[in-house]
C-alpha positions as CSV (number, residue, x, y, z in Angstrom):
1,M,-15.8,12.0,13.2
2,K,-16.9,13.6,9.9
3,T,-14.7,12.9,6.9
4,V,-13.7,15.6,4.5
5,N,-14.4,14.8,0.8
6,I,-12.9,16.9,-2.0
7,A,-14.1,16.4,-5.6
8,I,-11.8,17.3,-8.5
9,D,-13.3,17.0,-12.0
10,G,-11.9,18.0,-15.4
11,P,-11.1,16.8,-18.9
12,S,-8.5,14.2,-19.9
13,G,-4.9,15.3,-19.5
14,A,-5.7,18.3,-17.2
15,G,-3.4,16.9,-14.5
16,K,-6.1,15.8,-12.1
17,S,-4.4,12.7,-10.9
18,S,-0.9,14.1,-10.4
19,I,-2.2,17.3,-8.8
20,S,-4.7,15.5,-6.6
21,K,-1.9,13.1,-5.5
22,A,0.4,15.9,-4.5
23,V,-2.3,17.8,-2.7
24,A,-3.5,14.7,-0.8
25,T,0.1,14.0,0.3
26,D,0.5,17.6,1.6
27,L,-2.8,17.3,3.6
28,G,-2.5,13.7,4.7
29,F,-5.6,12.6,2.7
30,I,-6.1,9.6,0.5
31,H,-6.1,10.2,-3.2
32,V,-8.7,8.2,-5.2
33,D,-8.1,8.3,-9.0
34,T,-11.5,7.1,-10.3
35,G,-10.2,7.4,-13.9
36,A,-7.7,4.6,-13.1
37,M,-10.6,2.4,-12.2
38,Y,-12.2,2.9,-15.6
39,R,-8.9,2.5,-17.3
40,A,-8.5,-0.9,-15.6
41,I,-11.8,-2.0,-17.0
42,G,-10.8,-0.5,-20.4
43,L,-7.6,-2.6,-20.2
44,Y,-9.7,-5.7,-19.5
45,A,-12.0,-4.9,-22.4
46,L,-9.0,-4.6,-24.8
47,R,-7.4,-7.8,-23.6
48,H,-10.6,-9.7,-23.9
49,E,-12.0,-8.0,-27.0
50,C,-15.2,-6.9,-25.3
51,L,-15.3,-3.2,-25.9
52,E,-18.9,-3.1,-27.2
53,P,-21.5,-2.2,-24.6
54,E,-23.3,-5.5,-24.7
55,A,-20.1,-7.4,-24.5
56,I,-18.8,-5.6,-21.5
57,E,-22.2,-5.8,-19.8
58,N,-22.0,-9.6,-20.1
59,V,-18.7,-9.8,-18.2
60,I,-18.7,-6.8,-15.9
61,E,-19.8,-8.8,-12.8
62,D,-16.8,-11.0,-13.3
63,I,-14.3,-8.1,-13.2
64,T,-12.9,-7.0,-9.9
65,V,-11.2,-3.6,-9.5
66,E,-9.6,-2.7,-6.2
67,L,-7.6,0.2,-5.0
68,K,-4.7,-0.5,-2.6
69,F,-2.9,2.3,-0.8
70,I,0.7,1.4,-0.2
71,G,2.9,4.0,1.4
72,G,0.3,6.5,0.5
73,A,0.4,5.6,-3.1
74,Q,-2.5,4.2,-5.0
75,R,-2.1,0.9,-6.8
76,V,-4.8,-0.4,-9.1
77,M,-5.6,-4.1,-9.0
78,L,-7.5,-5.8,-11.9
79,C,-8.8,-9.3,-11.0
80,G,-5.9,-9.5,-8.6
81,E,-3.2,-8.2,-10.9
82,D,-1.4,-4.9,-10.3
83,V,-2.0,-3.1,-13.6
84,T,-1.0,0.4,-12.4
85,D,1.8,0.5,-14.9
86,Y,-0.3,-0.7,-17.9
87,I,-3.2,1.7,-17.9
88,R,-1.8,5.0,-19.1
89,S,-1.4,4.4,-22.8
90,P,-3.6,6.4,-25.4
91,E,-5.2,3.1,-26.4
92,V,-6.3,2.3,-22.9
93,S,-7.4,5.9,-22.4
94,M,-9.8,5.6,-25.4
95,A,-11.0,2.2,-24.2
96,A,-11.7,3.8,-20.8
97,S,-13.8,6.5,-22.4
98,K,-15.8,3.9,-24.2
99,V,-16.5,1.6,-21.3
100,S,-17.3,4.5,-18.9
101,A,-20.3,5.3,-21.0
102,V,-21.9,1.9,-20.2
103,P,-24.3,2.2,-17.3
104,A,-23.5,-1.2,-15.9
105,V,-19.8,-0.3,-15.7
106,R,-20.5,2.9,-13.8
107,A,-22.9,1.2,-11.4
108,H,-20.3,-1.5,-10.8
109,L,-17.7,1.1,-9.6
110,L,-20.0,3.6,-7.9
111,D,-20.5,1.7,-4.7
112,L,-16.7,1.2,-4.2
113,Q,-16.1,4.9,-4.8
114,K,-18.8,6.0,-2.3
115,K,-17.6,3.5,0.3
116,I,-14.0,4.8,0.2
117,A,-15.3,8.4,0.5
118,A,-17.5,7.6,3.5
119,E,-14.6,6.1,5.4
120,N,-11.7,8.4,4.7
121,N,-10.6,12.0,4.2
122,I,-10.2,11.9,0.4
123,I,-9.5,13.8,-2.7
124,M,-11.3,12.0,-5.5
125,D,-10.8,12.9,-9.1
126,G,-12.6,12.0,-12.3
127,R,-15.2,13.3,-14.7
128,D,-18.4,13.2,-12.6
129,I,-17.3,13.3,-9.0
130,G,-18.9,16.6,-8.0
131,S,-22.0,16.0,-10.1
132,V,-22.7,12.3,-9.5
133,V,-20.4,10.4,-7.1
134,L,-20.0,13.0,-4.4
135,P,-22.7,15.6,-4.9
136,H,-22.3,16.8,-1.3
137,A,-18.6,17.1,-1.3
138,D,-17.1,19.7,1.0
139,L,-15.4,21.3,-2.0
140,K,-15.7,20.8,-5.8
141,I,-13.0,21.9,-8.2
142,F,-13.1,21.8,-11.9
143,L,-9.5,21.6,-13.1
144,T,-9.0,22.3,-16.8
145,A,-6.4,23.5,-19.4
146,S,-6.5,24.0,-23.2
147,A,-6.5,20.9,-25.4
148,E,-3.2,22.0,-26.9
149,E,-1.5,22.4,-23.5
150,R,-2.9,19.0,-22.4
151,A,-1.5,17.4,-25.5
152,S,1.9,19.0,-25.0
153,R,2.1,17.7,-21.4
154,R,1.0,14.2,-22.5
155,Y,3.6,14.2,-25.3
156,L,6.4,15.2,-22.9
157,E,5.3,12.4,-20.5
158,L,5.3,9.7,-23.3
159,R,8.1,10.8,-25.6
160,E,10.8,8.6,-24.0
161,K,8.7,5.5,-24.3
162,P,8.7,3.1,-27.2
163,N,6.2,3.8,-30.0
164,C,5.4,7.2,-28.6
165,P,2.5,8.8,-30.7
166,T,3.1,12.2,-32.2
167,Y,1.9,15.4,-30.7
168,E,-0.7,15.7,-33.4
169,E,-2.0,12.2,-32.7
170,I,-2.2,12.9,-29.0
171,L,-4.1,16.1,-29.6
172,R,-6.6,14.3,-31.8
173,D,-7.1,11.7,-29.1
174,I,-7.6,14.3,-26.5
175,E,-10.1,16.2,-28.6
176,Q,-12.0,13.0,-29.3
177,R,-11.9,12.0,-25.6
178,D,-13.3,15.4,-24.7
179,Y,-16.1,15.1,-27.2
180,N,-17.0,11.5,-26.0
181,D,-16.9,12.5,-22.3
182,M,-19.0,15.6,-22.7
183,H,-21.6,13.9,-25.0
184,R,-22.2,10.5,-23.4
185,A,-25.7,9.9,-22.1
186,I,-24.7,8.7,-18.7
187,A,-22.9,11.1,-16.3
188,P,-21.2,13.3,-18.9
189,L,-18.2,15.4,-18.1
190,T,-19.5,18.7,-16.7
191,K,-18.6,21.4,-14.3
192,A,-20.9,21.3,-11.2
193,D,-22.8,24.5,-10.6
194,D,-21.0,25.0,-7.2
195,A,-17.5,24.0,-8.4
196,V,-14.5,26.4,-8.4
197,E,-12.8,26.4,-11.8
198,V,-9.0,26.3,-11.9
199,D,-7.5,26.8,-15.4
200,S,-3.9,25.5,-15.3
201,T,-3.0,26.3,-18.9
202,S,-0.5,29.0,-17.9
203,M,0.2,27.7,-14.4
204,G,3.1,25.5,-13.2
205,F,2.6,22.3,-11.3
206,N,3.5,23.6,-7.9
207,E,1.4,26.7,-8.5
208,V,-1.7,24.6,-9.1
209,V,-1.0,22.4,-6.1
210,E,-0.7,25.5,-3.9
211,R,-3.9,27.0,-5.3
212,I,-5.9,23.9,-4.7
213,T,-4.4,23.2,-1.3
214,D,-5.3,26.8,-0.2
215,L,-8.9,26.3,-1.4
216,I,-9.2,23.1,0.7
217,R,-7.7,24.6,3.8
218,E,-10.3,27.4,3.6
219,V,-13.2,24.9,3.7
220,M,-11.5,23.0,6.6
221,E,-11.2,26.1,8.8
């Protein structure tokens, strides 16, 4: 039986993971958050002080990243440790952006991503899913929002946590992450030619979920 593969790309903070998770739940698909995989390696690099390309290349083969799906929810395992709750800080986000530009890191994770897609009906989100990981996806979506809106959402998400950065700091981080992701030499953030753009700047969460769910149902008919 042919699997259905949906690719959702977009910049940091566009809501790809939360939207994809909700849509996947509605459709009974598996949600694969590839950004979480890079965040896990970014966390490893921070912990072991190996953020520079040569340093991470020297250890990448010793790093294991696994996705476990428990009750439909994705958990991220780094060298056997569940790090799901440790990979969403701005510091880890920037580390993920840095290590994701290293070809050896991308190659290390690509096979796992393709294997999951070949075996399951999935919604996979990231930066280069439609252009590199799943170029033949049944549907490609580019989910975006203004940098200011993304910073506001992230601030609201983090404001109750200790040492929450200011809105201005988060906005600077997002703008820097956008620049890094769009200008890296390997698999830069880009909208695939055949992707449908969904700009969520002025849309509510449920509205975006409904819009993307409708798009997927159309290709499944």
